[in-house]
N, C-alpha and C positions, 0 to 999 in steps of 0.2 A: 317948278310950274309942271301941273299935269299936263300931260299930252292928250289931245283931243282924238278921240278915237271914230273910225268909220264905222257906221251902221248899216245894215240890210233894211231898207225901207220897206222893200216888197219883193215877192218871188213870184214868177210865173212860170208855168211848163206848157209845151206844145207837143203834139204827136201827129203824124200824117195820116191820112184817111183809111188805110188799109189795116185792119185787124186781123191778125194771123193768129189762128190756134196752134199749139204747139202739135197736137196730133196730126194737123194738115200738113206741117210743115216736115214732120217725120216722114209722111207719105210720100212728099214730094223728093225728099232727099233720096229715098229709096228709088224713085224712078231716075233721079239723076245721075247716082251712084251704082246703078246696076252692074256696071262692068266690072266693079271689085266683087269678087266673089265672096269676100269676107265682111261685106258690108253689115251683116246681120249682126255682127260683134259690137258694132257701134251703135246699135238702136238704143241700149240702156243710157247713152250719154244723154239722148233727149229725154227720156223718162227720168233721170235723176238730176236733171238741171233745174228742178224745181220751177220751171216757167209754165204758166197756163197759156198765156197771149202775150202777143208782141205786136208792135207796130211798124209799118212798112210804107215808104213813099211809092212803092210801084206794086203791083199785084203779085201774088204768088206766082202765076204762071210766067212772069218775066224770067224768074230765076230759071227757068227749065229750057232756056235756048241761050246760045252765045251771045255776048255783045262786046263791043270794043272798049278801050279805054276813054277815047273821046266821048262816045256815047255815053258812058257811065257818069264821065265827069260834067257834061252837060245836064245831066239830071240831077247831080249834085247842087250844081249852081242854081238851077230852078227852085228845088225844093228846099235847099238850106235857105235861101233868101225867104221863101213864103213861110216856112217855119220860125225864122227869126223875126220877121215882122209881126207874126201873130203874138210869139211869146213877148216881145217888146211892148206891144200894145196893152197886153194883159198886166205886165208889171207896172207901167206907166199910169194905168186906170188905178191900180190898187194903191199906190204910193202917191197917188192925187198929183200928179206931176204931167207936163206935156214935153214934148220933144224940144220946145224952146227953152226948158228948164236944163236941159242936158248939156253938161261942158265937155264931156270925154266919153269915148266908147272903146271898150274892150270885147274883142271877139276871138272865142278860142274853137277850134276845130282842127282835126286831124286826118280827117275821112276823106278830104278832096283837095283840090288846087284850085285857088283863085288868085289871080294876078290880074286886074287890080283885086285887092282883098277885099273879104266879104263886107267889112265895114265900109269901105268906100262904095261899093255897090248898093249899101243900104241908105246913103246919105238920101238918094233922092226920093227913095220909098218913103222914108221916115221924115222927110224934109228937116233934116238935121241943120243947125248952124254951120255956115261956111268956114268958120273957124274953129271948129270942133278938133279936140284931140282923139286921135285915132292909133289904136294899138292891137294889130293883127298877132295871134299866138297859134303857132302851128307846132307839132311833133311830140306833145306831152302825153299824148295817147289819154288812158283813163284818167291820169293824175292831173291833166288839164283842168278839170272842174274845180278842185281846190286851189291849184297853183293860180289859175287865172283870176279867181276870186281874190285870193291874196296880193296879186298885183294890183287890182283894181282898188284895193283897200289902202294899198301903199300910195297910189296916186290921190286917192281922196284925203287922206292924211297930210299929203304934202300941200294941199291947196284946199283947207277946210271950208271954205266958202263955195266950193265948186259941187257939182252933181254929176255922177257917172253911171252910165249904163253898160252892163255887163251882160255879154250874150255868149252862151256856148251851142253849138249844134253838132250831132254826129250822125251821118248816114251810113253806117256800118254795112247795112244790107247790100249797098251799092258797090262796096268792093269783094263781092262774092266771084269767084274766077271759077267759070263753068267748066273749063277744062282741067282744071286741078284735082286731080284724085286724091290728093295728100290727106294725112290724118289731121293735120291743122286746119285745112279747108272745111273738113267735115265737121269738125268740133265747132268751128266757129259757126256754122249753119244752126248750130244747137243752142248758140247763147245770144247772140249779137242781133240787135234791133235799130231803130232809127228815133230821132226825138231832140227836142231843143228846150232851152230855158233861158229866163232872162232874170236880172234882178236890179233893181235901182239901189246905189250905193251912194251914200252922203254923211259927213259928219254933222250936218244940219237936218234933224228928224228924229223920228223915233222908230226903235227896231232893235233886233239883236245886234249887240255890239261885238267887232271883230276885234279881239283883243290881242290876239298874237298868232303868228304862223311859221313854218319852218318846213323844211325839207332834209332828206337824208338819202343820199345815193350809195348803194353797195360797191364796193370795189370789184374790178374784174366781172361786172355784170351786164355788159352791153347786148349779150346774146339771149338775154331773159325773155325781153319783151320789145316789140316795135314792128315795123314794116321790112319786107324785102322787096326791093323794085324789080320786078320782074316784066318781060317783054309785053304782057298785057294787062298790068296793072301793079296794085299793089297787095302783097301777099302777107297775111296775118303772121306774126312770129310770137309764140308764147310758149314757154318752158313747163313743162309738167313739174318742174321742181318749185313753182311759185308758192304752193301751198306749204311746202316744207320750209323755204326760205323765211315767210311769214311767221310761221310757228316757231322757228328757232330763234330769230332775231327782232320780231315786233316788240315784244315786251319791253326789253331793255332800250329800244331806241324812242318808244314812247314816255316811258318813264323818265329818260333824259331829256326830252322836249318840256315835259310838264315841270321837272324840276327847275328848270330856268327861272320858273314863275312862282316857285314855292309851294306847288301842290303836287298830289299823285292821282292815281287812277281813282281812289276812293272820292276823291272831290269831284268827280266828273258825274253830271245828271245822267247824260246820256251819250252813247257813242253812234255817230251816224257815219256810216262807211260805206264806201263804193262797193256795192254788189258785184265783184268781178266774176262770181260763181260761188254756190254751196260750198265747196272745199275750200275757197279762200275766206269766206265768212266764218266758217268751222274752225280754221286756222286762226283767224283774228280773235276769236272767243277764247281759244285755248290759250293764245300768247298772252291776252290781256287779263286773264282768270275771271272771264265773265261766265255765266250761266250757259248753257245749250239753249240756244234760240233767244239770247237776249237781244240781238241785233234784229228785232223785230220790224222796224221801218225799212230796213235794208232788204231783208226778206220779202217783204210784201211787195217793193217796188219790184224786185226782181221776178217775182210770181206774174206780177200785171203786166211789167213792160219790157222784161228781158234786160239786159246789157247794152245800154245805148252809150256806152265809152264814157268821155267826160261829162257828158249832160245828166248822167244817171245820178251823181251825188246830189244835183241840184234837186231832183224828184225826192230824194230821201229828206232833205232839208224841208222842202214843202210840206211833206207829211208831217214831219216832226212839229211844224209851226202849228198843227191844228191843235196839238195838244195842250198849247198854252202855259206850259210848266217852267218855271222859273230855274235858274241854275247855270251851271257851265257845262257846254257841249264841245265835244271833239270831234271834228270833221277830219276823215281821212280817205285816201286814195292811192292807188298804186299806178305807176307808169314807166314808160321805157327809161333807161338809165341804168338799172334798175331802181327806182326812186319812190320812196313813200313821202306823201305830202301829208302835211299837218295844218289845221285852223282850228283856233280856240274862239267858241263864240260865248258871250255872256248874255243871257236873258233875264231880263229885270221885270 
């Protein structure tokens, strides 16, 4: 008996109101980090990031003064809920569904602390059913966009008559540590941004089929990516070795995943990859034997929105859906662990 597959009925994205130009961010960073005599050597990081604009839930001036963890987390709760409500509304409208049609909600976020979790906080705003299934997902970083979507598909396939709302929000900018003059904090200011996305997932309806998913976690790689909890907040950790790890290993790992379903990279119509940065995208292209610049949707999203952690890959998927091209698509992202997440879509 053929298994019923979950489908993406709709996708919608949302960004906060402040649109920041990379050149203005560079100027602000030079003021913030002026105490580092060698800051000039970091300026090319902003130039080579291939980002024109990013979105923030706070104005650029907010980053130029100290703030406490409690202040930042209060902003996280306020703006995360606003963005999730907006994205959810867009996805429901596109899918021609209402909140009464939603039987479960999955919310992914790793950039703030919420207990009660964001899904519980959204229940009143969205007027969700009181017996709705709720699944908050924390700690997956950038990979959360793919893994969370896979978990939602698993829920939908286990209950084919039900409809699920998948939500992801990351407010990376709020984790900027004003007093931290480390290289990792400087690099983070050149890349990260805020954004949210939503998708309606069900086995009933039309849309791209989620046909397979998998993850691979490298051995002895816990220090590659994640958060360090420090006295005044969450400090970003990301190794400079990430591009080389991807370039050396991603090809074989991807081939192994696809081989389980009797296909290879030549059978993939498009690769929808989380744009962690230009060096990571270059490494993916090298590892998969793709022509330089092949990951056009990923690079375009990076240029216009920056790295919004887990939410970013949903922006890439939304852009790809505009092409309306049939075939198989491979969705990928990397996150703490160090983990590669895969999801296979079939567009008919």
